[in-house]
Phi, psi and omega in degrees: 000129183276165177298328178294319180293323183293319178299323182294318180294318181294320177298318179295318181295318180294324177293321177301312181298319180299319180297318180296315182300318180298321181294318180298314178299318177302316181295318182297315181295317177297318180297324176297316181298319179295323179296318178298317179298319177301315183293320179290344181280359176275122184208173179234124178252137177221156174239148183206155182224129173250137179229145179227133175263135184222153175276135174309144179250012177200168181226127178266123184234107178277130180233134177244137177236116185237149174218147179237130184213174185284341178232156179298320183294315182298316182297319181293320181295319181292319178293326178293320180295319178295319182293325179298318181296321177297316179295327175298315176303317180295323179299325181296337180258019175055037175283122182291147180297336177294339180264009178237119180231140173277118185264339176192154176220112187229139170234143181202154179286154178245128181242151173251127183251120177210132177060038181065020180237133179256134181237128177288125184247347178162201181225149181237133174241139182224129173252133176243128179244149174239120183245132173259118179259106182277334176262092192292339182297336183260005189301312185298308184296322177301314179299319180297320180294319177298315177294324178293320185286320184268346179062217184291349178284347187261139171231129177264117187264054181091165177220129189239114174296140178225155174247106181278316182262100179259357188296313182298311181295320178294323178296318177296321180293320176300315178300318182294319179295318180297315177301313179299319179296316181295320176298316178294318182296319179294324177296319176296319180295320178293323179291328182269359182055047177232167180259124182289129181267215181272158175290132180265313182205156178217128172237150186228150167223133183247156182232111178265130185298142175285131180299146179231137180285152172237157177273134176248101187232153172264145174287327175201177191296330184275341184284156177259154182286139173234148183236127176255115182283331185063206178231161175231154182255124173258124181236141176233125176247144181228151167248122182233144179234127176251143172280160173263117182294150181283000000 
Protein backbone atom coordinates (compact mmCIF):
# COMPACT_ATOMS: atom_id res chain seq x y z
CA UNK A 1 0.00 0.00 0.00
CA UNK A 2 1.46 3.35 -0.97
CA UNK A 3 1.49 6.43 1.21
CA UNK A 4 -1.08 8.04 -1.07
CA UNK A 5 -3.49 5.12 -0.55
CA UNK A 6 -3.10 5.33 3.23
CA UNK A 7 -3.96 9.04 3.19
CA UNK A 8 -7.13 8.31 1.20
CA UNK A 9 -8.24 5.64 3.71
CA UNK A 10 -7.62 7.97 6.66
CA UNK A 11 -9.54 10.78 4.95
CA UNK A 12 -12.52 8.52 4.21
CA UNK A 13 -12.55 7.30 7.82
CA UNK A 14 -12.44 10.84 9.16
CA UNK A 15 -15.35 11.91 6.95
CA UNK A 16 -17.39 8.89 8.07
CA UNK A 17 -16.80 9.71 11.74
CA UNK A 18 -17.75 13.37 11.09
CA UNK A 19 -21.01 12.30 9.41
CA UNK A 20 -21.93 10.08 12.40
CA UNK A 21 -21.24 12.90 14.86
CA UNK A 22 -23.37 15.31 12.82
CA UNK A 23 -26.25 12.83 12.80
CA UNK A 24 -26.04 12.39 16.58
CA UNK A 25 -26.08 16.16 17.12
CA UNK A 26 -29.07 16.47 14.75
CA UNK A 27 -30.99 13.76 16.60
CA UNK A 28 -30.28 15.46 19.92
CA UNK A 29 -31.42 18.83 18.55
CA UNK A 30 -34.63 17.37 17.10
CA UNK A 31 -35.32 15.57 20.37
CA UNK A 32 -34.99 18.88 22.22
CA UNK A 33 -37.35 20.56 19.76
CA UNK A 34 -39.87 17.75 20.12
CA UNK A 35 -39.77 18.12 23.89
CA UNK A 36 -40.44 21.85 23.58
CA UNK A 37 -43.30 21.22 21.16
CA UNK A 38 -44.77 18.70 23.59
CA UNK A 39 -44.52 21.25 26.40
CA UNK A 40 -46.09 24.00 24.25
CA UNK A 41 -48.97 21.71 23.32
CA UNK A 42 -50.41 21.99 26.84
CA UNK A 43 -53.23 24.52 26.85
CA UNK A 44 -56.67 25.44 28.21
CA UNK A 45 -59.62 26.06 25.87
CA UNK A 46 -62.66 28.06 27.01
CA UNK A 47 -65.84 29.46 25.49
CA UNK A 48 -67.51 32.66 26.67
CA UNK A 49 -70.34 34.99 25.67
CA UNK A 50 -70.74 38.69 26.42
CA UNK A 51 -74.12 40.42 26.00
CA UNK A 52 -75.23 44.05 26.09
CA UNK A 53 -78.79 45.42 26.02
CA UNK A 54 -79.24 48.63 24.03
CA UNK A 55 -82.11 50.78 22.86
CA UNK A 56 -82.78 50.77 19.10
CA UNK A 57 -81.67 53.95 17.35
CA UNK A 58 -84.04 53.84 14.35
CA UNK A 59 -87.46 52.69 13.22
CA UNK A 60 -88.23 50.96 9.94
CA UNK A 61 -91.65 52.00 8.64
CA UNK A 62 -93.22 50.20 5.63
CA UNK A 63 -96.03 52.23 4.01
CA UNK A 64 -98.45 51.20 1.27
CA UNK A 65 -100.52 53.70 -0.73
CA UNK A 66 -103.37 52.23 -2.80
CA UNK A 67 -106.12 53.55 -5.05
CA UNK A 68 -108.94 51.86 -6.94
CA UNK A 69 -110.56 53.35 -10.05
CA UNK A 70 -112.46 52.37 -13.17
CA UNK A 71 -109.31 52.43 -15.30
CA UNK A 72 -105.73 51.38 -14.75
CA UNK A 73 -104.52 54.86 -15.60
CA UNK A 74 -106.88 56.53 -13.14
CA UNK A 75 -105.91 54.15 -10.32
CA UNK A 76 -102.21 54.72 -10.97
CA UNK A 77 -102.70 58.48 -11.05
CA UNK A 78 -104.67 58.54 -7.81
CA UNK A 79 -102.12 56.34 -6.03
CA UNK A 80 -99.32 58.60 -7.25
CA UNK A 81 -101.15 61.69 -5.96
CA UNK A 82 -101.66 60.09 -2.53
CA UNK A 83 -98.02 58.97 -2.45
CA UNK A 84 -96.91 62.54 -3.20
CA UNK A 85 -98.86 63.75 -0.16
CA UNK A 86 -97.20 61.06 1.97
CA UNK A 87 -93.76 62.11 0.75
CA UNK A 88 -94.67 65.71 1.57
CA UNK A 89 -95.56 64.70 5.12
CA UNK A 90 -92.21 62.89 5.45
CA UNK A 91 -90.36 65.95 4.16
CA UNK A 92 -91.88 68.09 6.92
CA UNK A 93 -90.09 65.82 9.42
CA UNK A 94 -86.79 66.21 7.55
CA UNK A 95 -86.68 62.59 6.42
CA UNK A 96 -83.84 62.34 3.91
CA UNK A 97 -84.61 61.02 0.44
CA UNK A 98 -81.86 58.47 1.07
CA UNK A 99 -84.04 57.03 3.85
CA UNK A 100 -87.09 56.60 1.58
CA UNK A 101 -87.11 53.76 -0.93
CA UNK A 102 -89.85 52.51 -3.25
CA UNK A 103 -90.05 48.77 -2.66
CA UNK A 104 -92.84 47.97 -5.14
CA UNK A 105 -95.26 49.47 -7.65
CA UNK A 106 -98.15 47.18 -8.62
CA UNK A 107 -101.25 47.62 -10.75
CA UNK A 108 -103.86 44.89 -11.16
CA UNK A 109 -107.46 44.39 -12.25
CA UNK A 110 -110.15 44.01 -9.60
CA UNK A 111 -112.86 41.38 -10.08
CA UNK A 112 -116.12 40.68 -8.32
CA UNK A 113 -116.90 36.99 -8.01
CA UNK A 114 -120.56 35.98 -7.74
CA UNK A 115 -122.36 32.82 -8.79
CA UNK A 116 -119.15 31.40 -10.28
CA UNK A 117 -118.88 34.41 -12.55
CA UNK A 118 -116.06 36.98 -12.38
CA UNK A 119 -116.85 40.53 -13.34
CA UNK A 120 -114.23 43.22 -13.86
CA UNK A 121 -115.09 46.10 -11.54
CA UNK A 122 -112.00 48.29 -11.83
CA UNK A 123 -108.27 48.50 -11.28
CA UNK A 124 -106.06 48.91 -8.23
CA UNK A 125 -102.63 50.55 -8.07
CA UNK A 126 -100.34 50.29 -5.05
CA UNK A 127 -97.07 52.01 -4.23
CA UNK A 128 -95.02 50.62 -1.33
CA UNK A 129 -92.41 52.70 0.48
CA UNK A 130 -89.88 51.75 3.12
CA UNK A 131 -88.90 54.60 5.43
CA UNK A 132 -86.06 54.70 7.96
CA UNK A 133 -86.79 57.06 10.86
CA UNK A 134 -83.50 57.92 12.58
CA UNK A 135 -84.99 60.34 15.10
CA UNK A 136 -87.20 57.87 16.94
CA UNK A 137 -88.71 60.54 19.19
CA UNK A 138 -90.80 61.82 16.25
CA UNK A 139 -91.97 58.38 15.08
CA UNK A 140 -95.48 58.55 16.54
CA UNK A 141 -96.35 62.03 15.29
CA UNK A 142 -94.78 61.27 11.91
CA UNK A 143 -97.02 58.22 11.48
CA UNK A 144 -100.06 60.33 12.37
CA UNK A 145 -99.06 62.95 9.78
CA UNK A 146 -98.56 60.30 7.09
CA UNK A 147 -102.01 58.84 7.73
CA UNK A 148 -103.57 62.30 7.79
CA UNK A 149 -101.91 63.22 4.49
CA UNK A 150 -102.76 60.02 2.64
CA UNK A 151 -106.13 59.31 4.25
CA UNK A 152 -107.75 55.96 3.55
CA UNK A 153 -105.26 55.28 0.75
CA UNK A 154 -102.51 54.67 3.32
CA UNK A 155 -101.71 51.45 5.15
CA UNK A 156 -98.94 51.14 7.75
CA UNK A 157 -97.54 47.63 7.46
CA UNK A 158 -95.99 47.40 10.91
CA UNK A 159 -93.14 49.37 12.48
CA UNK A 160 -89.82 47.71 13.31
CA UNK A 161 -87.24 49.08 15.79
CA UNK A 162 -83.71 48.75 14.43
CA UNK A 163 -80.18 49.17 15.71
CA UNK A 164 -78.14 50.87 13.00
CA UNK A 165 -75.04 51.77 15.02
CA UNK A 166 -73.82 48.47 16.48
CA UNK A 167 -70.11 49.31 16.90
CA UNK A 168 -70.25 50.62 20.47
CA UNK A 169 -72.51 47.85 21.76
CA UNK A 170 -70.45 45.18 19.99
CA UNK A 171 -67.23 46.52 21.54
CA UNK A 172 -68.77 46.33 25.02
CA UNK A 173 -70.01 42.79 24.38
CA UNK A 174 -66.52 41.80 23.18
CA UNK A 175 -64.95 43.17 26.37
CA UNK A 176 -67.48 41.27 28.49
CA UNK A 177 -66.80 38.04 26.58
CA UNK A 178 -63.02 38.38 26.95
CA UNK A 179 -63.29 39.11 30.69
CA UNK A 180 -65.52 36.09 31.17
CA UNK A 181 -63.18 33.87 29.14
CA UNK A 182 -60.15 34.97 31.16
CA UNK A 183 -61.97 34.30 34.43
CA UNK A 184 -62.97 30.83 33.29
CA UNK A 185 -59.45 30.01 32.10
CA UNK A 186 -57.95 31.21 35.40
CA UNK A 187 -60.47 29.12 37.36
CA UNK A 188 -59.45 26.03 35.38
CA UNK A 189 -55.77 26.79 35.96
CA UNK A 190 -56.34 27.19 39.70
CA UNK A 191 -58.30 23.94 39.88
CA UNK A 192 -55.54 22.10 38.01
CA UNK A 193 -52.75 23.72 40.08
CA UNK A 194 -51.04 25.12 37.00
CA UNK A 195 -50.02 28.62 35.97
CA UNK A 196 -51.93 30.32 33.18
CA UNK A 197 -49.71 31.43 30.32
CA UNK A 198 -50.28 33.68 27.31
CA UNK A 199 -53.25 33.77 24.97
CA UNK A 200 -52.58 31.56 21.94
CA UNK A 201 -55.68 32.27 19.86
CA UNK A 202 -59.12 33.91 19.97
CA UNK A 203 -61.98 33.46 17.50
CA UNK A 204 -65.27 35.35 17.58
CA UNK A 205 -68.86 35.07 16.42
CA UNK A 206 -71.36 37.90 16.93
CA UNK A 207 -75.13 37.90 17.08
CA UNK A 208 -77.09 40.92 15.86
CA UNK A 209 -80.72 40.76 16.99
CA UNK A 210 -83.34 40.15 14.33
CA UNK A 211 -85.68 43.14 14.06
CA UNK A 212 -89.21 42.57 15.34
CA UNK A 213 -92.26 44.60 14.30
CA UNK A 214 -94.35 46.50 16.82
CA UNK A 215 -97.87 47.75 16.40
CA UNK A 216 -98.44 51.47 16.13
CA UNK A 217 -102.06 52.03 17.15
CA UNK A 218 -104.23 54.82 18.42
CA UNK A 219 -106.53 54.32 21.40
CA UNK A 220 -109.12 56.49 19.63
CA UNK A 221 -109.37 58.90 16.73
CA UNK A 222 -108.27 61.86 18.84
CA UNK A 223 -105.27 60.17 20.46
CA UNK A 224 -101.77 60.32 19.04
CA UNK A 225 -99.72 57.28 18.08
CA UNK A 226 -96.94 56.22 20.41
CA UNK A 227 -94.08 53.82 19.72
CA UNK A 228 -92.31 51.76 22.38
CA UNK A 229 -88.88 50.77 21.09
CA UNK A 230 -87.88 48.45 23.94
CA UNK A 231 -84.32 47.08 24.00
CA UNK A 232 -82.30 44.71 21.87
CA UNK A 233 -79.46 42.39 22.88
CA UNK A 234 -76.07 42.34 21.15
CA UNK A 235 -74.09 39.17 21.90
CA UNK A 236 -70.52 38.17 21.10
CA UNK A 237 -69.24 34.61 21.63
CA UNK A 238 -65.56 33.73 21.62
CA UNK A 239 -63.39 30.60 21.69
CA UNK A 240 -60.10 31.35 23.44
CA UNK A 241 -56.97 29.25 24.08
CA UNK A 242 -54.41 29.94 26.80
CA UNK A 243 -51.08 28.21 27.13
CA UNK A 244 -50.06 26.59 30.40
CA UNK A 245 -46.91 28.32 31.63
CA UNK A 246 -43.84 26.22 32.43
